[in-house]
C-alpha positions as CSV (number, residue, x, y, z in Angstrom):
1,M,5.3,61.0,42.7
2,K,7.7,58.4,43.8
3,F,9.6,60.9,46.0
4,R,6.5,62.0,47.5
5,S,5.6,58.4,48.5
6,I,9.0,57.8,50.1
7,V,8.6,61.0,52.1
8,S,5.0,59.8,53.2
9,F,6.4,56.3,53.9
10,S,9.2,57.8,56.1
11,H,6.9,60.1,57.8
12,N,4.3,57.2,58.8
13,S,7.3,55.2,60.1
14,R,8.6,58.0,62.3
15,T,5.0,58.5,63.6
16,N,4.5,54.9,64.3
17,A,7.7,54.8,66.1
18,I,6.9,57.8,68.1
19,F,3.6,56.3,69.2
20,C,5.1,53.0,70.0
21,L,7.9,54.6,72.2
22,I,4.9,56.8,74.0
23,F,3.1,53.5,74.6
24,M,6.2,51.8,75.9
25,I,6.8,54.8,78.2
26,I,3.2,54.8,79.6
27,S,3.3,51.0,80.0
28,S,6.6,51.4,82.0
29,L,4.8,54.1,84.1
30,Q,1.8,51.9,84.8
31,S,4.0,48.9,86.0
32,L,5.5,51.5,88.3
33,V,2.4,52.9,89.6
34,W,0.4,49.4,89.9
35,S,1.3,48.0,93.0
36,V,-0.4,45.6,95.6
37,R,-0.7,47.3,98.9
38,I,-0.3,45.7,102.3
39,H,-1.6,47.3,105.6
40,P,-0.1,48.0,108.2
41,Q,2.5,49.5,105.9
42,E,5.7,49.0,108.1
43,K,8.5,47.2,106.2
44,V,9.5,45.5,109.5
45,K,7.1,44.0,111.8
46,A,8.5,42.9,115.2
47,I,6.3,40.8,117.6
48,W,6.9,38.7,120.9
49,N,6.1,35.0,120.2
50,R,2.8,33.9,121.2
51,Q,1.3,37.1,120.0
52,I,-1.4,37.6,117.3
53,L,-0.9,39.7,114.1
54,F,-2.7,40.1,110.7
55,V,-1.5,42.0,107.5
56,I,-3.9,42.5,104.6
57,C,-2.9,42.7,101.1
58,L,-5.1,44.8,98.5
59,K,-5.1,44.7,94.7
60,D,-4.2,47.7,93.0
61,P,-7.6,49.6,91.9
62,N,-6.1,50.0,88.5
63,Q,-5.2,46.5,87.9
64,N,-7.9,44.0,88.8
65,E,-6.5,40.9,87.0
66,G,-4.7,38.4,88.5
67,V,-4.9,36.5,91.8
68,L,-3.4,37.7,95.1
69,N,-1.4,35.1,97.3
70,W,1.0,35.4,100.3
71,Y,4.4,33.7,100.1
72,H,7.3,33.0,102.7
73,V,10.2,34.4,100.5
74,G,12.3,31.6,99.5
75,R,9.4,29.3,99.2
76,Y,7.7,28.2,95.9
77,E,4.4,27.5,97.1
78,P,2.0,30.0,98.4
79,I,1.0,30.0,102.2
80,D,-1.8,27.5,102.9
81,D,-5.2,28.4,104.1
82,N,-5.2,26.0,107.1
83,S,-6.4,28.1,109.9
84,E,-5.0,25.5,112.3
85,A,-1.4,26.7,111.2
86,P,0.5,29.6,112.9
87,V,0.6,31.2,109.6
88,Y,-2.0,31.2,107.1
89,Q,-4.2,33.3,104.8
90,Q,-7.7,33.9,103.9
91,H,-8.8,35.3,100.3
92,G,-11.4,37.9,99.7
93,A,-12.8,39.3,96.3
94,D,-9.7,41.9,96.1
95,S,-7.8,41.0,99.1
96,A,-5.7,38.4,100.7
97,K,-5.2,38.6,104.6
98,L,-2.2,36.9,106.2
99,F,-2.8,35.7,109.8
100,L,0.0,35.2,112.1
101,V,-1.2,33.4,115.3
102,N,1.1,32.5,118.2
103,V,3.8,32.6,115.8
104,P,7.0,30.5,116.8
105,K,10.3,32.2,116.4
106,R,11.5,30.0,113.4
107,Y,8.7,31.8,111.0
108,S,11.0,34.7,111.1
109,G,11.8,36.0,107.7
110,F,10.4,37.8,104.8
111,Y,6.7,37.7,103.5
112,E,5.6,38.6,100.2
113,C,2.1,39.2,98.7
114,R,2.1,38.6,95.0
115,Q,-0.6,39.5,92.4
116,T,-0.1,37.1,89.6
117,K,-1.7,36.1,86.3
118,N,-0.8,32.9,84.3
119,S,2.2,32.4,86.5
120,K,3.5,35.9,85.7
121,V,4.0,38.2,88.7
122,I,2.3,41.5,88.0
123,S,3.3,43.4,91.3
124,S,4.3,42.5,94.6
125,D,5.1,44.2,98.1
126,K,6.7,42.3,101.1
127,F,7.9,42.9,104.8
128,E,10.3,41.3,107.1
129,L,8.7,39.7,110.2
130,K,10.8,39.3,113.3
131,V,9.6,37.0,116.2
132,Y,11.0,37.8,119.5
133,N,11.2,35.4,122.3
134,S,9.0,37.0,125.0
135,I,10.7,38.1,128.2
136,E,8.6,39.2,131.3
137,T,8.9,40.1,135.0
138,E,6.7,39.3,138.1
139,G,4.9,42.3,139.2
140,N,5.2,46.0,138.3
141,K,8.7,46.5,136.6
142,D,8.6,50.1,137.5
143,S,7.9,49.9,141.1
144,Y,10.0,47.2,142.8
145,V,10.4,48.5,146.4
146,G,12.6,46.8,149.0
147,T,13.6,47.9,152.6
148,E,17.2,48.4,153.5
149,G,18.7,45.7,155.4
150,D,16.2,42.9,154.1
151,A,17.0,40.2,151.8
152,F,15.1,40.8,148.4
153,T,14.6,38.9,145.0
154,M,13.5,39.9,141.5
155,L,12.2,37.3,139.1
156,C,12.5,37.4,135.3
157,F,10.9,35.0,132.9
158,S,12.2,34.4,129.2
159,K,9.6,32.1,127.0
160,F,10.4,30.5,123.9
161,D,9.3,27.6,121.7
162,S,9.2,24.1,123.2
163,D,11.3,22.6,120.3
164,R,14.2,25.0,120.7
165,D,17.2,24.2,123.0
166,A,17.8,26.5,126.0
167,T,20.4,26.9,128.5
168,E,20.3,28.8,131.9
169,A,23.1,30.9,130.8
170,Q,21.0,32.4,128.0
171,V,19.3,34.9,130.7
172,S,21.5,37.3,132.5
173,W,21.2,40.2,134.8
174,I,22.9,43.8,134.4
175,H,23.3,46.8,136.5
176,N,25.3,50.0,135.7
177,N,26.5,48.3,132.5
178,I,28.0,45.4,134.5
179,R,27.0,41.9,134.1
180,I,26.1,40.5,137.6
181,V,27.7,37.3,138.6
182,D,26.8,34.8,141.3
183,D,28.6,36.2,144.3
184,D,28.0,34.6,147.8
185,K,28.8,37.8,149.7
186,H,25.9,40.3,147.9
187,F,24.1,38.6,145.2
188,T,22.8,35.1,144.0
189,V,21.7,34.4,140.5
190,R,19.6,31.2,140.0
191,S,18.0,30.1,136.8
192,R,16.0,27.0,135.7
193,V,14.4,25.6,132.7
194,E,10.7,24.7,132.9
195,Q,9.1,22.5,130.1
196,S,5.3,22.8,128.9
197,V,3.6,21.4,125.8
198,T,4.0,24.6,123.8
199,Q,6.8,26.4,125.2
200,K,9.9,26.5,127.4
201,T,10.4,29.1,130.2
202,I,13.8,30.1,131.8
203,R,13.0,31.5,135.3
204,S,16.0,33.6,136.4
205,T,16.0,35.1,140.0
206,L,18.2,38.0,141.1
207,G,18.7,37.6,145.0
208,F,20.0,40.2,147.4
209,K,21.4,39.0,150.7
210,R,20.9,42.1,152.3
211,L,19.7,45.5,150.5
212,I,21.6,48.7,150.9
213,K,20.8,52.0,149.4
214,E,23.5,51.7,146.7
215,N,21.6,48.8,145.3
216,E,19.0,51.2,144.1
217,G,18.6,51.7,140.2
218,V,17.5,50.0,136.9
219,Y,18.3,46.4,136.6
220,T,18.3,44.8,133.0
221,C,17.2,41.2,132.6
222,E,18.6,40.1,129.2
223,S,17.8,37.3,127.0
224,V,19.9,36.2,123.9
225,Y,18.9,33.7,121.3
226,A,20.6,32.6,118.2
227,N,18.2,32.3,115.0
228,P,18.5,31.4,111.4
229,F,16.9,34.7,110.5
230,L,18.3,37.1,113.2
231,T,20.4,37.3,116.3
232,D,18.5,40.1,118.2
233,M,18.9,40.6,121.8
234,K,15.8,41.5,124.0
235,S,15.7,42.7,127.4
236,I,13.4,44.2,130.1
237,D,14.4,47.0,132.5
238,I,13.3,46.7,136.1
239,N,13.5,49.8,138.5
240,L,14.4,48.8,142.1
241,R,14.0,51.4,145.1
242,V,15.4,50.9,148.3
243,Q,13.5,52.5,151.3
244,C,14.7,53.1,154.8
245,K,13.8,50.9,157.6
246,P,11.0,52.5,159.5
């Protein structure tokens, strides 16, 4: 009788251990499956400064507990809901929308949506935001047309935040993989920095003293800026066609 009790106790212990193991496995699988979702789903979002973007974060349908909040990774406090700020969030019943409005480049970095309960993170998802300085050209970049023998100019604008330093040398021109230098015989490269309340603009002009057919082709206006999060180079290609004199 005593032996049977011991066997029964041992059997129950093994059964309980198996059930505990199954429960732990199911819980682990649920923790892998449960996850907040962000839309759009791209892990890297690249925008020009002064553009608008929003990203929505949704609770997992299987896990309704907890609160959603957006964070700039590396900062402890959630992003504010002040709609006057360039980055802010709005809360819905089961969602949190992150607004990126005219974002300065210094806001580049990783953003994370967390679902928390009692200061414990249930699940999260994140993306990297890259804010590039805008670079533009005057007119249609695909159809610059000049006449052989005439003087000709092309203009490129590089815009960035007013609180960042700028030098004219940060914009340059390239043709046939060669950086163009100011040359009194053939080219002139002139740049100046313009200041407004919200941004600075470098206006760079590439001038041709006298167009020849060999000047035809693609010219690249390139802008380079250092940034704590990234050191990306942005450029715009301008196609120049040289027509014969009538």
